[in-house]
C-alpha positions as CSV (number, residue, x, y, z in Angstrom):
1,M,-75.5,6.6,172.6
2,Y,-72.7,5.9,175.1
3,H,-73.5,6.7,178.7
4,G,-70.4,5.7,180.8
5,L,-70.1,7.0,184.3
6,A,-71.1,10.5,185.2
7,M,-67.9,12.2,186.2
8,S,-66.5,15.7,185.7
9,P,-64.0,15.9,182.9
10,K,-61.2,16.8,185.3
11,N,-61.8,13.9,187.6
12,A,-62.3,11.5,184.7
13,D,-59.0,12.6,183.2
14,A,-57.1,12.1,186.5
15,L,-58.6,8.7,187.3
16,A,-58.1,7.4,183.8
17,G,-54.5,8.5,183.9
18,L,-53.9,7.0,187.3
19,L,-55.3,3.6,186.3
20,S,-53.7,3.6,182.9
21,A,-50.3,4.4,184.4
22,A,-50.7,1.5,186.9
23,I,-51.6,-0.9,184.1
24,A,-48.7,0.3,182.0
25,S,-46.3,-0.1,184.9
26,A,-47.6,-3.7,185.3
27,A,-47.0,-4.3,181.6
28,I,-43.4,-3.0,181.9
29,L,-42.7,-5.3,184.9
30,L,-44.2,-8.3,183.1
31,L,-42.0,-7.6,180.1
32,A,-38.9,-7.4,182.3
33,Q,-39.9,-10.7,184.0
34,M,-40.4,-12.4,180.6
35,L,-37.0,-11.2,179.3
36,G,-35.2,-11.8,182.6
37,R,-33.9,-8.3,182.9
38,P,-34.4,-5.3,185.3
39,S,-37.3,-3.0,184.5
40,L,-37.3,0.7,184.0
41,S,-39.0,1.0,187.4
42,E,-36.1,-0.8,189.1
43,T,-33.6,1.4,187.3
44,L,-35.5,4.5,188.6
45,A,-35.6,3.1,192.1
46,Q,-31.8,2.5,192.2
47,A,-31.1,5.9,190.6
48,I,-33.3,7.6,193.3
49,A,-31.6,5.6,196.0
50,S,-28.2,7.0,194.9
51,I,-29.2,10.6,195.7
52,I,-31.2,10.1,198.9
53,P,-29.6,11.9,201.8
54,L,-27.7,9.6,204.2
55,S,-29.9,10.7,207.1
56,V,-33.0,9.6,205.3
57,I,-31.3,6.2,204.5
58,E,-30.5,5.8,208.2
59,G,-34.1,6.5,209.1
60,M,-35.4,4.0,206.6
61,I,-33.1,1.3,207.8
62,H,-34.2,1.8,211.4
63,A,-37.9,1.8,210.4
64,F,-38.0,-0.9,207.7
65,A,-34.7,-2.8,207.8
66,D,-34.2,-4.7,204.5
67,S,-37.8,-3.9,203.4
68,A,-36.7,-0.3,202.9
69,K,-35.7,-1.0,199.2
70,H,-39.1,-2.6,198.6
71,L,-40.8,0.5,200.0
72,L,-38.7,2.7,197.7
73,F,-39.7,0.5,194.7
74,A,-43.4,0.8,195.7
75,S,-42.9,4.6,195.9
76,V,-41.6,4.6,192.4
77,L,-44.6,2.7,191.2
78,L,-46.9,5.1,193.0
79,G,-45.1,8.0,191.5
80,Q,-45.6,6.6,188.0
81,A,-49.3,6.2,188.7
82,L,-49.5,9.8,190.0
83,L,-47.6,11.0,186.9
84,G,-50.2,9.3,184.9
85,A,-52.9,11.2,186.7
86,L,-51.0,14.4,185.9
87,I,-50.0,14.1,182.3
88,G,-51.8,11.0,181.2
89,G,-55.2,12.3,182.1
90,R,-54.6,15.3,179.8
91,A,-53.8,12.8,177.0
92,S,-56.9,10.7,177.5
93,G,-58.9,11.4,174.4
94,R,-59.8,15.1,174.4
95,G,-59.3,16.3,170.9
96,T,-56.1,14.3,170.3
97,S,-55.3,11.2,168.3
98,G,-53.5,8.1,169.7
99,A,-50.3,9.0,167.9
100,E,-50.3,12.5,169.4
101,R,-50.9,11.1,172.9
102,I,-48.0,8.7,172.5
103,A,-45.8,11.5,171.2
104,A,-46.6,13.7,174.3
105,L,-45.7,10.9,176.7
106,L,-42.5,10.1,174.8
107,I,-41.4,13.8,174.8
108,A,-41.7,13.9,178.6
109,A,-40.0,10.5,179.0
110,T,-37.2,11.4,176.6
111,I,-36.4,14.6,178.5
112,V,-36.1,12.6,181.7
113,G,-34.0,10.0,179.9
114,L,-31.6,12.5,178.3
115,V,-31.2,14.9,181.2
116,G,-32.7,13.4,184.4
117,F,-31.0,10.0,184.3
118,P,-27.4,11.4,183.8
119,L,-28.0,13.7,186.9
120,V,-28.3,10.6,189.1
121,G,-25.4,8.7,187.5
122,A,-27.6,6.3,185.3
123,G,-26.2,7.7,182.0
124,V,-28.1,9.0,179.0
125,L,-31.4,7.0,178.7
126,G,-30.0,4.7,181.5
127,S,-27.0,3.7,179.5
128,A,-24.9,3.3,182.6
129,S,-27.4,1.2,184.4
130,Q,-27.6,-2.6,184.5
131,G,-30.0,-2.9,181.5
132,G,-28.5,-0.1,179.4
133,A,-30.3,2.3,177.1
134,S,-32.0,-0.4,175.2
135,V,-34.0,-1.4,178.2
136,T,-35.1,2.2,178.9
137,V,-36.2,2.6,175.3
138,Q,-38.1,-0.7,175.2
139,D,-39.9,0.1,178.4
140,L,-40.7,3.7,177.5
141,V,-42.2,2.6,174.1
142,V,-44.2,-0.3,175.6
143,G,-45.4,1.7,178.6
144,S,-46.5,4.6,176.4
145,M,-48.4,2.4,174.0
146,V,-50.2,0.5,176.8
147,F,-51.0,3.7,178.6
148,T,-52.5,5.2,175.5
149,L,-54.6,2.2,174.5
150,V,-55.9,1.8,178.1
151,S,-56.6,5.5,178.7
152,Q,-58.7,5.7,175.5
153,G,-61.1,3.1,176.8
154,L,-61.1,4.3,180.4
155,T,-61.7,7.9,179.4
156,R,-64.7,7.0,177.3
157,Y,-66.1,4.9,180.1
158,L,-65.6,7.5,182.8
159,S,-66.6,10.6,180.9
160,P,-70.1,12.2,180.7
161,I,-72.3,11.9,177.6
162,G,-71.4,13.9,174.6
163,L,-68.0,15.0,175.9
164,F,-66.0,13.9,172.9
165,A,-65.8,16.4,170.1
166,E,-63.8,16.8,166.9
167,E,-60.0,17.1,167.2
168,D,-58.9,20.6,168.1
169,A,-55.6,22.0,167.1
170,A,-55.3,24.0,170.3
171,A,-55.8,20.8,172.3
172,R,-53.1,19.1,170.4
173,R,-50.7,22.0,171.0
174,A,-51.6,22.0,174.7
175,L,-51.0,18.3,175.0
176,L,-47.5,18.5,173.5
177,R,-46.7,21.5,175.6
178,N,-47.8,19.6,178.7
179,G,-45.4,16.8,177.8
180,L,-42.5,19.3,177.6
181,L,-43.4,21.0,180.8
182,V,-43.8,17.7,182.8
183,G,-40.5,16.4,181.4
184,A,-38.7,19.6,182.4
185,G,-40.4,19.6,185.7
186,L,-39.2,16.1,186.5
187,V,-35.7,16.9,185.6
188,A,-35.9,20.1,187.8
189,G,-37.2,17.9,190.7
190,V,-34.4,15.5,190.4
191,Q,-31.9,18.3,190.4
192,A,-33.6,19.8,193.5
193,I,-33.4,16.4,195.3
194,R,-29.7,16.1,194.4
195,W,-29.0,19.7,195.7
196,L,-30.8,18.8,199.0
197,A,-28.8,15.6,199.3
198,D,-25.5,17.4,198.9
199,R,-26.6,20.0,201.5
200,S,-27.7,17.2,203.9
201,N,-24.4,15.3,203.5
202,L,-22.4,18.4,204.3
203,E,-24.2,18.8,207.7
204,V,-22.2,16.5,209.9
205,D,-23.6,16.0,213.4
206,D,-20.6,16.1,215.8
207,A,-22.7,16.1,218.9
208,T,-23.4,13.5,221.6
209,L,-20.8,10.8,221.1
210,S,-19.4,10.6,224.6
211,S,-16.0,9.1,225.2
212,E,-15.8,6.0,227.3
213,V,-13.3,4.6,229.8
214,V,-13.6,0.9,230.3
215,A,-12.1,-0.6,233.4
216,T,-10.4,-3.9,232.8
217,R,-8.3,-6.3,234.9
218,A,-4.6,-6.3,234.1
219,G,-3.3,-9.5,232.5
220,I,-6.5,-11.0,231.1
221,Q,-6.0,-14.7,230.6
222,E,-7.1,-16.5,227.5
223,A,-10.5,-18.1,228.1
224,P,-10.6,-21.9,228.2
225,T,-11.8,-23.8,225.1
226,L,-15.5,-24.8,225.2
227,D,-16.1,-28.5,224.8
228,R,-17.8,-29.4,221.5
229,A,-20.5,-31.5,223.2
230,L,-21.3,-28.6,225.5
231,A,-21.6,-26.2,222.6
232,A,-23.9,-28.5,220.7
233,G,-26.1,-28.9,223.8
234,I,-27.0,-25.2,224.2
235,P,-30.4,-24.6,222.8
236,G,-30.6,-21.7,220.2
237,L,-26.8,-21.4,219.8
238,S,-25.9,-20.5,216.2
239,P,-24.1,-23.3,214.3
240,E,-20.4,-22.6,213.6
241,I,-21.1,-22.9,209.8
242,T,-24.3,-21.3,208.6
243,P,-26.4,-23.4,206.2
244,I,-26.7,-21.7,202.8
245,D,-30.4,-21.4,203.1
246,R,-30.0,-19.5,206.4
247,F,-27.0,-17.3,205.3
248,Y,-28.0,-13.7,205.3
249,V,-28.6,-12.0,201.9
250,V,-28.4,-8.3,201.3
251,S,-28.4,-6.7,197.8
252,K,-28.9,-3.2,196.4
253,N,-31.2,-4.8,193.8
254,V,-34.9,-4.4,194.5
255,F,-36.2,-7.7,193.2
256,R,-33.9,-9.3,190.7
257,D,-30.3,-10.3,191.2
258,P,-28.1,-11.0,188.1
259,E,-28.6,-14.3,186.3
260,V,-25.2,-14.8,184.8
261,D,-24.7,-17.1,181.7
262,V,-21.5,-18.7,182.8
263,T,-20.7,-19.9,179.2
264,A,-20.5,-16.3,178.0
265,W,-19.1,-14.8,181.3
266,R,-15.5,-13.7,181.5
267,L,-13.4,-12.2,184.3
268,E,-11.5,-9.2,183.0
269,V,-8.4,-8.0,184.9
270,G,-6.9,-4.7,183.8
271,G,-5.9,-1.2,184.8
272,D,-2.4,-0.5,186.2
273,V,-1.1,-4.0,185.4
274,R,1.5,-5.3,183.0
275,R,-0.7,-7.9,181.4
276,S,-4.5,-7.7,181.0
277,L,-6.3,-11.0,181.6
278,S,-9.6,-12.4,180.4
279,L,-10.5,-15.7,182.1
280,T,-13.4,-18.1,181.6
281,Y,-15.1,-19.8,184.6
282,D,-13.3,-23.1,183.9
283,Q,-9.9,-21.3,183.7
284,I,-10.6,-19.7,187.0
285,K,-11.4,-23.0,188.6
286,A,-8.2,-24.5,187.2
287,L,-6.0,-22.0,189.0
288,P,-4.4,-22.7,192.4
289,S,-7.1,-22.5,195.1
290,Q,-7.5,-22.1,198.8
291,T,-10.3,-22.9,201.3
292,E,-11.0,-20.7,204.2
293,F,-13.7,-20.3,206.9
294,L,-14.8,-16.6,207.1
295,T,-17.6,-14.7,208.8
296,L,-19.4,-12.0,206.8
297,Q,-21.5,-9.2,208.4
298,C,-23.5,-6.5,206.8
299,I,-22.6,-2.9,207.7
300,S,-26.3,-2.2,208.3
301,N,-26.6,-5.0,210.9
302,T,-28.2,-3.8,214.1
303,I,-27.1,-4.6,217.7
304,G,-27.9,-8.2,218.2
305,G,-29.0,-8.4,214.5
306,S,-29.1,-11.5,212.2
307,L,-27.2,-10.0,209.2
308,I,-24.1,-12.0,210.1
309,S,-23.1,-15.6,209.0
310,T,-20.2,-17.9,208.6
311,A,-19.3,-20.2,205.7
312,E,-16.5,-22.2,204.2
313,W,-15.3,-20.5,201.0
314,R,-13.1,-21.9,198.2
315,G,-11.5,-19.9,195.5
316,V,-8.5,-18.3,193.9
317,P,-6.2,-16.2,196.1
318,L,-6.6,-12.6,194.9
319,A,-2.9,-12.0,195.4
320,F,-2.1,-14.9,193.0
321,L,-4.3,-13.5,190.2
322,L,-2.9,-10.0,190.6
323,G,0.5,-11.5,190.6
324,Q,-0.2,-13.1,187.2
325,A,-1.4,-9.7,185.9
326,G,1.6,-7.9,187.4
327,V,0.6,-5.0,189.5
328,Q,2.5,-1.8,188.6
329,L,4.2,0.5,191.1
330,G,1.9,3.2,192.5
331,A,-1.2,1.0,192.7
332,V,-3.6,2.2,195.4
333,D,-6.9,0.5,195.1
334,V,-8.4,-2.6,193.4
335,I,-11.8,-1.9,191.9
336,L,-14.2,-4.8,191.6
337,R,-17.2,-4.4,189.2
338,A,-20.3,-6.6,189.1
339,S,-22.8,-7.5,186.5
340,D,-25.5,-5.5,188.3
341,D,-23.5,-2.2,188.0
342,Y,-22.3,-2.5,191.6
343,S,-18.7,-1.5,192.2
344,E,-16.5,-1.4,195.2
345,S,-12.8,-1.1,196.0
346,I,-10.3,-2.4,198.6
347,P,-6.7,-1.2,199.2
348,I,-4.0,-3.0,197.2
349,A,-2.5,-4.1,200.5
350,K,-5.8,-5.7,201.6
351,A,-6.1,-7.4,198.2
352,M,-2.6,-9.0,198.7
353,E,-3.4,-10.5,202.2
354,P,-3.6,-14.3,202.4
355,G,-7.3,-14.5,203.3
356,S,-8.5,-12.4,200.3
357,M,-9.9,-14.6,197.5
358,L,-12.2,-14.8,194.6
359,A,-14.6,-17.5,195.7
360,Y,-16.5,-19.8,193.5
361,E,-17.7,-22.3,196.1
362,M,-19.6,-21.9,199.4
363,N,-19.9,-24.7,201.9
364,G,-18.7,-27.2,199.4
365,Q,-21.2,-26.2,196.7
366,A,-21.0,-24.0,193.6
367,L,-21.6,-20.4,194.7
368,P,-25.4,-19.9,194.7
369,R,-26.9,-17.1,192.6
370,A,-28.0,-15.1,195.6
371,H,-24.4,-15.2,196.9
372,G,-22.7,-14.1,193.7
373,F,-22.4,-16.9,191.2
374,P,-20.1,-17.3,189.4
375,L,-17.5,-15.4,191.4
376,R,-17.4,-13.1,194.4
377,L,-14.8,-11.5,196.6
378,I,-14.1,-12.7,200.1
379,V,-11.9,-10.4,202.2
380,P,-11.3,-10.7,205.9
381,D,-12.1,-7.9,208.4
382,L,-14.3,-5.8,206.0
383,Y,-18.0,-5.5,206.1
384,G,-20.1,-7.4,203.5
385,M,-20.5,-4.5,201.1
386,K,-16.8,-4.8,200.3
387,N,-17.2,-8.5,199.4
388,V,-18.5,-7.9,195.9
389,K,-20.8,-10.5,194.3
390,W,-21.3,-11.3,190.5
391,I,-17.8,-10.0,189.7
392,T,-17.1,-9.3,186.0
393,K,-14.1,-7.0,186.1
394,I,-11.1,-6.3,188.4
395,E,-9.2,-3.0,187.8
396,V,-6.1,-1.8,189.6
397,V,-5.9,2.0,189.9
398,G,-3.5,4.5,191.4
399,Y,-6.2,6.5,193.4
400,D,-8.7,5.9,196.1
401,Y,-11.9,4.8,194.3
402,K,-15.3,5.5,195.9
403,G,-17.7,2.7,195.2
404,Y,-21.5,2.5,195.1
405,W,-22.2,2.8,198.8
406,Q,-19.3,5.3,199.5
407,Q,-20.9,7.7,197.0
408,Q,-23.9,7.6,199.3
409,G,-21.9,8.4,202.4
410,W,-21.0,4.9,203.8
411,S,-17.6,4.1,205.1
412,D,-14.8,3.6,202.7
413,I,-12.6,1.8,205.2
414,A,-15.4,-0.5,206.4
415,T,-13.5,-2.3,209.1
416,M,-15.7,-4.7,211.0
417,N,-16.4,-3.5,214.6
418,T,-16.1,-5.9,217.5
419,T,-19.5,-7.5,217.8
420,S,-21.1,-9.9,220.3
421,R,-24.6,-11.3,220.4
422,I,-26.7,-13.3,222.9
423,D,-28.5,-16.2,221.1
424,F,-29.8,-17.9,224.2
425,P,-31.9,-17.1,226.1
426,R,-34.1,-15.1,223.9
427,G,-35.4,-11.7,225.1
428,R,-38.5,-12.0,227.4
429,S,-37.9,-15.7,228.0
430,I,-39.3,-17.2,231.2
431,L,-36.7,-19.4,232.8
432,P,-37.1,-22.1,235.5
433,P,-34.7,-21.9,238.5
434,G,-31.6,-24.0,238.5
435,P,-28.6,-24.6,236.2
436,N,-28.8,-22.9,232.8
437,Y,-26.6,-21.2,230.2
438,V,-26.2,-17.9,228.4
439,G,-24.7,-18.4,224.9
440,G,-24.0,-16.7,221.6
441,V,-21.4,-15.6,219.1
442,A,-18.7,-12.9,219.0
443,V,-16.5,-11.6,216.1
444,A,-13.9,-9.0,215.5
445,G,-12.8,-9.6,211.9
446,D,-9.2,-10.8,211.6
447,R,-8.3,-9.4,215.0
448,G,-10.0,-12.4,216.6
449,I,-11.7,-12.7,220.0
450,K,-9.6,-12.9,223.2
451,Q,-12.4,-12.9,225.8
452,V,-16.2,-12.6,226.1
453,E,-17.8,-11.4,229.3
454,V,-21.3,-11.7,230.5
455,S,-23.3,-9.5,233.0
456,I,-26.4,-10.8,234.7
457,D,-27.0,-7.6,236.7
458,D,-27.4,-4.9,234.0
459,G,-23.7,-4.3,233.7
460,R,-22.8,-3.8,237.4
461,S,-20.5,-6.8,237.4
462,W,-18.9,-9.0,234.6
463,A,-17.7,-12.6,234.5
464,P,-15.8,-14.4,231.7
465,A,-17.6,-16.8,229.4
466,V,-16.1,-20.0,228.0
467,L,-15.0,-19.9,224.4
468,K,-14.9,-22.5,221.7
469,A,-11.9,-22.2,219.4
470,P,-12.7,-20.5,216.1
471,L,-12.7,-22.4,212.9
472,S,-10.2,-19.9,211.5
473,P,-8.7,-16.5,212.3
474,Y,-11.5,-14.9,210.3
475,T,-14.6,-16.4,211.9
476,W,-16.8,-15.8,214.9
477,V,-16.4,-17.7,218.1
478,L,-19.1,-19.5,220.0
479,W,-19.3,-18.7,223.7
480,A,-21.2,-19.9,226.7
481,F,-21.7,-18.8,230.3
482,P,-23.0,-21.2,232.9
483,W,-25.7,-19.5,235.0
484,E,-27.5,-20.7,238.1
485,V,-30.9,-19.1,237.7
486,P,-31.9,-18.1,241.3
487,P,-35.2,-19.4,242.8
488,E,-36.8,-16.0,242.9
489,P,-40.3,-16.2,241.3
490,G,-41.0,-13.4,238.9
491,A,-37.6,-11.9,239.2
492,S,-36.3,-9.9,236.1
493,F,-32.7,-9.9,234.8
494,R,-31.1,-7.8,232.1
495,I,-28.2,-9.8,230.6
496,L,-25.4,-8.1,228.6
497,V,-22.5,-9.4,226.7
498,R,-19.2,-7.7,225.6
499,A,-16.1,-9.0,223.8
500,T,-12.4,-8.2,223.9
501,D,-10.6,-8.5,220.5
502,G,-7.2,-10.1,220.0
503,T,-5.5,-6.7,220.5
504,G,-7.0,-6.4,224.0
505,A,-9.5,-3.7,223.0
506,V,-12.8,-4.1,224.9
507,Q,-16.0,-3.7,222.9
508,T,-17.5,-0.2,223.4
509,S,-20.8,0.3,225.1
510,V,-21.3,3.6,223.3
511,V,-24.4,3.2,221.0
512,R,-23.7,4.4,217.5
513,D,-26.0,3.9,214.5
514,E,-25.2,1.8,211.5
515,V,-24.5,4.8,209.2
516,P,-21.8,5.3,208.1
517,D,-19.3,3.0,209.9
518,G,-21.4,0.2,211.3
519,V,-23.3,-0.1,214.6
520,T,-21.6,-0.1,218.0
521,G,-23.0,-0.9,221.5
522,L,-23.7,-3.9,223.7
523,H,-26.4,-6.5,223.1
524,S,-28.7,-7.2,225.9
525,V,-31.8,-9.3,226.7
526,V,-34.3,-9.1,229.5
527,V,-35.5,-12.4,231.0
528,R,-37.5,-13.4,234.1
529,T,-38.0,-16.4,236.3
530,A,-41.2,-18.3,236.4
531,S,-43.9,-17.0,238.8
532,A,-44.7,-19.1,241.8
């Protein structure tokens, strides 16, 4: 006689389904890891991210920064476990065979794959996602089989004595009916989320961005060049060139970035061109190349944030490659597609600028995987999301194409705002009296930096900092401001910085969130002098 654990049938079903779904999800993730491909769970997370309202995305960025995508992925796993508690518990051995339980699960999953996935742009059975329909089918079959096998044992262990009876036709019909209902319910839920997202994105908040008048001195002079030895002696100042292991990394992918087989990889160039091109990695490297220093910044970088870095890039001028293909009249955008299903576009005029390139080297090394191996776009003055990694295809089109992030409400123009940051001293530092420095970086895309000013008294007065000449027209500048820390024990100082770009426009102090056009506002730190 089998005793198991004394639980009510309802609770036993729910717990068995919950645990079985968790184990099935783990099996799917393990399979994906072994095969080196994204899992169904990752595809679901990215599909859900594409329909989340922009206001929710903004809140998640503020609360969790780059961990937001991991939280979303964890939520998908939790949802799968709860789904197991809902439908899996009903398929846990009460008058149904293993084949019938698998059939019920596959019915629900197939409805979602055929109807729900297309609603969020992932295609039928995820055919438009990175892994394609084959990944979806593999994971659904494996997950259903693991779920069924595990749930059988768990249900018998958790159920009271004598609960199992002979198979019942009514139970089988109810089980299959539940599969249909859950599948339809999930599709309806996806459609409801999409409707709410559309409603949310239509509600534009026009309030509370006050205009600002910034008083400036007439005829601002160019700041003197900072001596290299002085720049190197300022503690905490960012290096001009960011080491690869410290260069910021942002990706839409939850855990796994593409791992490209360069021997099979090809760059396809097509669309509104006279000659389509298909180039191997070696053919790309044999083309005329250029080397350029350029600063990249993520559009979701915060005031004073670290999602900004500078590197030396080497690659093929994009204008040269497009010239080889022969751009037709009427071209508007250049679309860049990546091996992880990411896509973006830049205007044809931007693509033809001298600084725009298809880079295959970074800081003298082959482009690392995390930064887009084998090929990525580098384009001056635009936020990082426009600098597509893992490029597989370039397409010239005669219309304004909206890429992955634009479809979620982010800026299409994506011009980098003027940004300045204090690297030293750190906030809440305790400084000794006497000679010291304030230092940091400033960048304004290809507009350059004309002046950086520092305020020690919470913005009541400003004084010019000393600038180090930039490595190129497309990089940040290092700046320093000599400061005699007063001998006032325990005194507090709020230090601010602002920059003036090459056109003479002063960085705004109006605070604006990252979404949709990038953050604005002045960086500040509060420090105090040592107590007596």
